[in-house]
C-alpha positions in Angstrom: -53.6 -11.9 12.5 -52.8 -15.6 11.9 -56.5 -16.5 12.1 -57.5 -13.6 9.9 -55.0 -14.8 7.2 -56.4 -18.3 7.5 -59.9 -16.9 6.9 -58.6 -15.1 3.8 -57.1 -18.4 2.5 -60.4 -20.1 3.1 -62.0 -17.4 0.9 -59.4 -18.0 -1.8 -60.2 -21.7 -1.9 -63.9 -20.8 -2.4 -62.9 -18.6 -5.3 -61.0 -21.5 -6.8 -64.0 -23.8 -6.7 -66.7 -21.3 -8.0 -65.7 -21.4 -11.7 -64.8 -25.1 -11.9 -68.3 -26.5 -12.1 -69.9 -23.8 -14.3 -69.1 -25.2 -17.7 -70.5 -28.7 -17.0 -73.8 -27.4 -15.6 -74.3 -24.7 -18.3 -73.2 -26.7 -21.4 -76.5 -28.6 -22.0 -78.0 -25.1 -22.5 -75.1 -23.6 -24.5 -74.1 -26.0 -27.3 -77.4 -26.0 -29.1 -77.9 -22.3 -29.6 -74.2 -21.9 -30.5 -74.6 -24.6 -33.2 -71.8 -26.8 -32.1 -71.7 -30.6 -31.1 -72.0 -31.6 -27.5 -68.4 -32.9 -27.6 -67.1 -29.3 -28.0 -67.3 -28.8 -24.3 -64.1 -31.0 -24.3 -62.3 -28.4 -26.4 -63.1 -25.6 -24.1 -62.0 -27.8 -21.2 -58.7 -28.5 -23.0 -58.1 -24.8 -23.6 -58.7 -23.9 -19.9 -56.5 -26.8 -18.8 -53.7 -25.7 -21.2 -53.6 -22.4 -19.4 -53.4 -24.0 -16.0 -50.6 -26.3 -17.2 -48.5 -23.3 -18.3 -49.1 -21.3 -15.1 -48.6 -24.4 -12.8 -45.2 -25.1 -14.3 -44.3 -21.4 -13.8 -45.7 -21.3 -10.2 -42.3 -22.0 -8.5 -40.7 -19.0 -10.1 -43.7 -16.7 -9.8 -44.3 -17.5 -6.1 -40.6 -17.0 -5.3 -40.5 -13.7 -7.1 -43.9 -12.2 -6.1 -45.0 -14.1 -3.1 -48.1 -16.4 -2.6 -50.3 -13.5 -1.6 -49.8 -11.4 -4.8 -49.9 -14.5 -7.0 -53.3 -15.5 -5.5 -54.9 -12.0 -5.7 -53.8 -11.3 -9.3 -54.8 -14.8 -10.4 -58.3 -14.6 -9.0 -58.7 -11.2 -10.6 -57.7 -12.7 -14.0 -60.3 -15.5 -13.5 -63.0 -12.9 -12.7 -62.2 -11.1 -15.9 -62.4 -14.3 -17.9 -65.8 -15.2 -16.4 -67.2 -11.8 -17.2 -65.9 -12.3 -20.7 -67.8 -15.6 -20.9 -70.9 -13.8 -19.9 -70.6 -11.4 -22.8 -69.7 -14.0 -25.4 -72.2 -14.8 -28.2 -70.1 -17.3 -30.1 -68.1 -20.4 -29.5 -65.0 -18.7 -30.8 -65.3 -16.0 -28.2 -65.5 -18.6 -25.5 -62.3 -20.2 -26.7 -60.5 -16.8 -26.5 -61.7 -16.2 -22.9 -60.8 -19.8 -21.9 -57.1 -19.0 -22.0 -57.0 -16.4 -19.2 -59.6 -18.5 -17.4 -57.0 -21.3 -17.2 -53.9 -19.1 -16.6 -55.6 -17.6 -13.6 -56.2 -20.9 -12.0 -52.9 -22.7 -12.3 -50.5 -20.4 -10.3 -52.9 -19.7 -7.4 -53.7 -23.4 -7.1 -50.1 -24.5 -6.8 -49.1 -21.5 -4.6 -51.9 -21.9 -2.1 -51.6 -25.7 -1.9 -47.9 -25.5 -1.2 -48.4 -22.7 1.3 -50.9 -24.7 3.3 -49.0 -28.0 3.0 -45.9 -26.3 4.6 -47.7 -24.2 7.3 -50.8 -26.0 8.3 -51.9 -29.5 9.6 -53.6 -32.1 7.4 -57.0 -31.2 8.8 -56.7 -27.7 7.5 -55.8 -28.9 4.1 -59.0 -31.0 4.1 -61.1 -28.2 5.4 -59.6 -25.7 3.0 -60.4 -28.0 0.1 -63.9 -28.3 1.5 -64.1 -24.6 0.9 -63.2 -25.3 -2.7 -66.1 -27.7 -2.7 -68.4 -25.0 -1.3 -67.5 -22.9 -4.3 -67.8 -25.8 -6.7 -71.2 -26.7 -5.2 -72.5 -23.2 -5.4 -71.6 -22.9 -9.1 -74.2 -25.3 -10.5 -76.9 -23.9 -8.2 -76.2 -20.3 -9.3 -76.3 -21.5 -12.9 -79.4 -23.6 -12.3 -81.2 -20.6 -10.8 -80.2 -18.4 -13.8 -81.6 -21.0 -16.2 -84.7 -21.7 -14.2 -85.4 -18.0 -14.0 -85.1 -17.6 -17.7 -82.1 -15.4 -17.6 -79.8 -17.7 -19.6 -76.4 -19.2 -19.0 -74.8 -15.8 -19.5 -76.4 -14.5 -16.3 -75.0 -17.4 -14.4 -71.4 -16.6 -15.6 -72.0 -12.9 -14.9 -73.1 -13.6 -11.3 -70.0 -15.8 -10.6 -67.7 -13.3 -12.3 -69.0 -10.5 -10.0 -68.5 -12.7 -6.9 -64.9 -13.5 -8.1 -64.3 -9.8 -8.5 -65.3 -9.1 -4.9 -63.1 -12.0 -3.7 -60.2 -10.6 -5.6 -60.7 -7.2 -3.9 -60.6 -8.9 -0.5 -57.4 -10.7 -1.4 -55.7 -7.5 -2.6 -56.6 -5.8 0.7 -55.2 -8.8 2.6 -51.6 -8.5 1.2 -50.3 -6.8 4.4 -51.4 -9.9 6.3 -49.1 -12.2 4.3 -46.1 -9.8 4.9 -46.9 -9.6 8.6 -47.0 -13.4 8.9 -43.7 -13.7 7.1 -42.1 -11.2 9.5 -43.6 -12.8 12.6 -42.4 -16.3 11.6 -39.0 -15.1 10.3 -39.4 -17.2 7.1 -39.8 -16.5 3.4 -43.0 -18.4 2.7 -44.4 -15.4 0.9 -41.2 -13.5 0.2 -41.2 -11.8 -3.2 -37.5 -12.7 -3.7 -35.7 -15.0 -6.1 -33.6 -17.3 -3.9 -34.8 -16.6 -0.4 -34.6 -19.4 2.1 -37.7 -21.6 2.4 -39.7 -22.4 5.5 -37.4 -25.4 6.3 -34.3 -23.3 6.1 -31.4 -23.3 3.6 -31.2 -21.8 0.2 -34.2 -22.7 -1.9 -33.3 -23.7 -5.5 -35.7 -23.5 -8.4 -35.7 -27.0 -9.9 -35.8 -27.5 -13.6 -38.4 -29.7 -15.1 -35.9 -32.4 -15.8 -34.6 -32.4 -12.2 -38.0 -32.5 -10.7 -39.2 -35.4 -12.9 -36.1 -37.5 -11.9 -36.9 -37.4 -8.2 -37.8 -40.9 -7.0 -41.6 -41.2 -6.9 -42.2 -38.2 -9.1 -43.4 -40.1 -12.2 -45.9 -42.1 -10.1 -47.4 -39.1 -8.2 -47.6 -37.2 -11.5 -49.5 -40.1 -13.2 -51.7 -40.7 -10.2 -52.7 -37.1 -10.0 -53.3 -37.1 -13.8 -55.8 -39.9 -13.2 -57.4 -38.3 -10.2 -58.1 -35.0 -11.9 -59.2 -36.7 -15.1 -61.8 -38.6 -13.0 -62.9 -35.6 -11.1 -63.1 -33.3 -14.1 -64.8 -35.8 -16.3 -67.5 -36.5 -13.7 -68.0 -32.8 -13.1 -68.0 -31.7 -16.7 -70.2 -34.5 -18.1 -72.6 -35.3 -15.2 -75.1 -32.8 -16.5 -75.0 -34.1 -20.0 -75.1 -37.7 -18.8 -78.3 -36.9 -16.8 -79.9 -35.1 -19.8 -78.9 -37.6 -22.5 -79.1 -40.9 -20.5 -81.8 -40.3 -17.9 -84.0 -37.8 -19.9 -83.9 -35.0 -17.3 -84.4 -31.4 -18.3 -81.4 -29.1 -18.5 -82.3 -27.0 -15.5 -83.0 -30.0 -13.3 -79.9 -31.8 -14.5 -77.8 -28.7 -13.7 -79.0 -28.7 -10.1 -78.8 -32.5 -9.7 -75.2 -32.5 -11.1 -74.3 -30.3 -8.1 -74.7 -33.4 -5.9 -71.2 -34.5 -7.1 -69.7 -31.3 -5.8 -71.9 -31.4 -2.7 -70.4 -34.8 -2.0 -66.9 -33.4 -2.3 -67.8 -30.6 0.1 -69.4 -32.8 2.7 -66.6 -35.4 2.4 -63.9 -32.8 3.0 -65.7 -31.3 5.9 -65.8 -34.7 7.5 -62.4 -35.6 6.2 -60.8 -32.9 8.3 -61.8 -34.8 11.5 -60.8 -38.2 9.9 -57.3 -37.0 9.4 -56.9 -36.9 13.2 -57.0 -40.7 13.1 -55.9 -41.7 9.6 -52.8 -41.0 7.6 -52.7 -39.3 4.2 -52.2 -42.7 2.5 -55.2 -44.2 4.4 -57.4 -41.3 3.4 -56.5 -41.8 -0.3 -57.4 -45.5 -0.1 -60.7 -44.7 1.6 -61.6 -42.2 -1.1 -60.8 -44.7 -3.8 -63.1 -47.2 -2.2 -66.0 -44.7 -2.0 -65.5 -43.7 -5.7 -65.7 -47.4 -6.6 -69.0 -47.7 -4.6 -70.4 -44.6 -6.5 -69.5 -46.0 -9.9 -71.1 -49.4 -9.0 -74.2 -47.5 -8.0 -74.3 -45.7 -11.4 -73.9 -49.0 -13.2 -76.4 -51.0 -11.1 -79.2 -48.3 -10.9 -79.0 -46.1 -14.0 -82.3 -44.2 -13.2 -82.7 -40.8 -11.6 -82.3 -42.0 -8.0 -79.3 -44.2 -8.8 -77.6 -41.4 -10.7 -78.1 -39.0 -7.8 -76.8 -41.5 -5.2 -73.9 -42.5 -7.5 -72.8 -38.9 -8.2 -72.9 -38.1 -4.5 -70.8 -41.1 -3.6 -68.3 -40.4 -6.3 -68.0 -36.9 -4.9 -67.5 -38.2 -1.3 -64.8 -40.5 -2.6 -63.0 -37.7 -4.5 -63.1 -35.6 -1.3 -60.0 -36.8 0.6 -57.8 -37.7 -2.4 -56.7 -34.3 -3.6 -55.9 -32.7 -0.2 -54.2 -35.9 1.0 -51.9 -36.1 -2.0 -51.0 -32.5 -1.7 -50.4 -32.5 2.0 -48.1 -35.5 1.8 -45.9 -33.8 -0.7 -43.4 -32.1 1.7 -43.1 -35.4 3.7 -42.6 -37.5 0.6 -40.2 -35.2 -1.3 -38.9 -32.6 1.2 -40.0 -29.1 2.0 -37.4 -27.4 -0.3 -38.7 -29.4 -3.2 -42.4 -29.1 -2.4 -43.3 -26.0 -4.4 -41.7 -27.4 -7.5 -43.3 -30.8 -6.9 -46.7 -29.4 -6.3 -46.4 -27.3 -9.4 -45.4 -30.4 -11.3 -48.4 -32.3 -9.8 -50.7 -29.5 -10.8 -49.4 -29.5 -14.3 -49.9 -33.3 -14.6 -53.3 -33.0 -13.1 -54.3 -30.4 -15.7 -53.0 -32.5 -18.5 -55.5 -35.1 -17.3 -58.1 -32.4 -17.1 -57.2 -31.3 -20.7 -57.2 -34.7 -22.3 -59.5 -37.1 -20.6 -62.8 -35.1 -20.4 -62.3 -34.3 -24.1 -61.7 -38.0 -24.9 -65.0 -38.9 -23.1 -66.7 -36.1 -25.1 -65.7 -37.9 -28.3 -67.1 -41.2 -26.9 -70.3 -39.5 -25.9 -70.7 -37.9 -29.3 -70.0 -41.0 -31.3 -71.2 -43.8 -29.1 -73.2 -42.8 -25.9 -73.0 -40.6 -22.8 -74.1 -43.8 -20.9 -70.4 -44.9 -21.0 -69.6 -42.4 -18.2 -69.6 -44.9 -15.3 -67.4 -47.4 -17.2 -65.0 -44.6 -18.2 -64.7 -43.4 -14.5 -64.1 -47.0 -13.4 -61.2 -47.5 -15.8 -59.5 -44.3 -14.7 -60.0 -45.2 -11.0 -58.3 -48.6 -11.5 -55.2 -47.0 -13.1 -55.0 -44.4 -10.3 -55.2 -47.0 -7.6 -52.4 -49.0 -9.1 -50.1 -45.9 -9.5 -50.8 -44.8 -5.9 -49.7 -48.1 -4.5 -46.5 -47.9 -6.5 -45.9 -44.4 -5.1 -46.3 -45.7 -1.6 -43.8 -48.5 -2.1 -41.2 -46.1 -3.5 -41.6 -43.2 -1.0 -43.1 -44.8 2.1 -46.4 -44.2 3.8 -47.4 -40.7 4.9 
C-alpha cells in the first residue's frame, strides 16, 4: 500500500510538470496570429502566477481541512480544465481568463505535496519525485513540438496535455482511499481533513498567520532566495524558445523541441541527484546546482550559436535540478515539522511572485531591447540567489 501511494505521488509530480513548459514552447507560434507583442507572454505568466500565489498562501488551511490527497486530486482536475480551455481559445483575452484557474490549480497541490514528501520521505525521494516533475516538463515541449510540426497548431498541443491531465486527475481521485489507509497505519494526521489535528511530529498543529510566519528567523532569506530561484527557472523556461528564434534564427518548431533541453537537464539532474543526496547535504546540493547554472550561463554568453545555446540550456537545467527539492526538503529541519506546511506555502507564494514578476520583466527587455539579454539576466538573478542562500545558512545552520 505504501509503495502504491508513492507511485501515485510520482504521477502527481508528473502532472505538475506537464503544463509548466507549454506556454514557453508554444508562444512563438501564438503571439503573431493573435496580434499581440512577444512580451505579452509575460502577462499570461503573471496571471498564472497570481493564481498560484493565492492558492499557496491558502494551502495550510486547505490541506488541514481537506487533506493532501483531496487537495491534489481537485487541483489537478482544475488544471486540466484550464488547459482544455486554452485549447479552445481563439483570442488573447480568453487565454487570460483561463490563466486564473490554471494558476489556482497549481499552487495548493504544489505546497501540499512538497510538505507531505518533506515530512514522510528521505531527501532522495524528494529529488526523484521532482525528477518526475521534470519528466512532465520535458514532455510538454515535445508534445507541443509534435503538434506544431504535424501542422495541427498549438491548440492541439494544449488539448493533448489537457486530456493527459484529466486522466491523471482520475487516477488521483481513485487513490484517495490509499491516503486514508496510510494515515490510519501510521497513526498520524498527515492527510487528515480536520482543522487542528496533530501533525506528523505530534502536538497540536497551529495555523500560522502570514505575519507570524514571516517573523520566523530565516524566513525572509528563504523566501527571497526561492523568489530568485523560481524567477531564474521560469524565465529560462518561458523565454528559451523565443531566445532561440529571435537570437539564433531557428524555426519555431525546432526551437520548441530544442528548448526542451532545459527541462531535460532538470529531469536528468534530479534523477542523478537522488543518488548524490546519499553523500551530500541539502546545502551542498544547492551550492552544486548554483555552480552548474553559472557554467550554463557562461556557455550561453561564450558560444551564442545553436550548439552553445543547446549546451548552455542543458547545463542551466542540470544546475536547477537539485536546488528546488533541496530547499523544500530542508524546510522541516530548518523551521520545524509543525511549521513546515505554513513555511512551504510561504516559500511557494514567494516563488510564484518571482514567477509572476521576473519573466514579465524580461519580456519588456526582450521587446524593447533584445532577447539576447537572456544569459545576462539569468546571471544577475543567480548572483542574488547565491548571496541570499548563504545568509540563510548562517542564520539557520547547515542541513
